[in-house]
C-alpha positions as CSV (number, residue, x, y, z in Angstrom):
1,M,-122.6,-197.3,-3.0
2,Q,-122.8,-195.3,0.2
3,I,-120.1,-192.8,1.1
4,F,-121.0,-192.6,4.8
5,H,-122.0,-195.3,7.2
6,R,-125.7,-195.7,8.1
7,S,-125.1,-194.6,11.7
8,T,-124.0,-191.2,10.4
9,N,-127.6,-190.2,9.8
10,A,-128.6,-190.9,13.4
11,L,-125.4,-189.1,14.6
12,S,-126.2,-186.0,12.6
13,R,-129.8,-185.9,13.7
14,A,-128.7,-186.2,17.3
15,T,-126.2,-183.5,16.8
16,I,-128.7,-181.1,15.3
17,Y,-131.3,-181.7,18.0
18,G,-128.7,-181.4,20.6
19,A,-127.5,-178.1,19.2
20,V,-131.0,-176.7,19.2
21,F,-131.4,-177.6,22.9
22,V,-128.0,-176.2,23.8
23,V,-128.8,-172.9,22.0
24,A,-132.2,-172.7,23.7
25,A,-130.5,-173.4,27.1
26,L,-128.0,-170.6,26.4
27,F,-130.7,-168.1,25.6
28,W,-132.6,-169.1,28.7
29,A,-129.5,-168.7,30.8
30,M,-128.7,-165.3,29.3
31,A,-132.3,-164.1,30.0
32,Q,-132.0,-165.3,33.6
33,I,-128.7,-163.5,34.1
34,Q,-130.1,-160.3,32.5
35,R,-133.0,-160.3,34.9
36,S,-130.9,-161.1,38.0
37,P,-130.2,-158.7,40.8
38,Y,-126.6,-158.8,39.9
39,I,-127.3,-157.0,36.6
40,T,-130.3,-154.9,37.6
41,Y,-128.7,-153.8,40.9
42,A,-132.0,-154.6,42.7
43,G,-131.7,-153.9,46.4
44,V,-128.5,-151.8,46.1
45,A,-129.0,-148.4,47.8
46,K,-127.8,-145.5,45.6
47,P,-126.4,-142.4,47.1
48,Q,-128.7,-139.4,47.2
49,P,-127.5,-136.8,44.6
50,V,-129.0,-134.0,46.6
51,P,-129.1,-133.6,50.4
52,F,-132.7,-134.2,51.5
53,S,-134.3,-133.0,54.7
54,H,-137.1,-135.3,56.0
55,Q,-137.7,-132.9,58.9
56,H,-138.6,-130.0,56.5
57,H,-141.0,-132.1,54.5
58,V,-142.7,-134.0,57.4
59,T,-142.7,-131.3,60.1
60,G,-142.7,-128.2,58.0
61,L,-144.9,-129.2,55.1
62,G,-146.9,-132.0,56.8
63,I,-146.3,-134.6,54.1
64,D,-147.0,-138.1,55.3
65,C,-144.1,-140.6,55.2
66,R,-146.2,-143.1,53.2
67,Y,-146.3,-140.7,50.3
68,C,-142.7,-141.5,49.4
69,H,-141.9,-144.6,51.5
70,T,-144.2,-147.7,51.0
71,S,-142.5,-149.7,53.7
72,V,-142.7,-147.2,56.5
73,E,-145.3,-149.1,58.5
74,N,-143.1,-152.2,58.6
75,F,-140.4,-150.5,60.7
């Protein structure tokens, strides 16, 4: 004598496999959000904590702009 109908086995297997895929998709989504510019603040200019004189370093000390700024030749 069976307590549950036969289709219950298929339903429970589908539910378990579905849960595994849903959990994997949630972890993937959380990893993508964690690496996104929204969380990492990529591209957000931060205020300088100390006043910085480019004239002193370039003119006075002769330091090339490319020493600190990698994109100086693109401008």
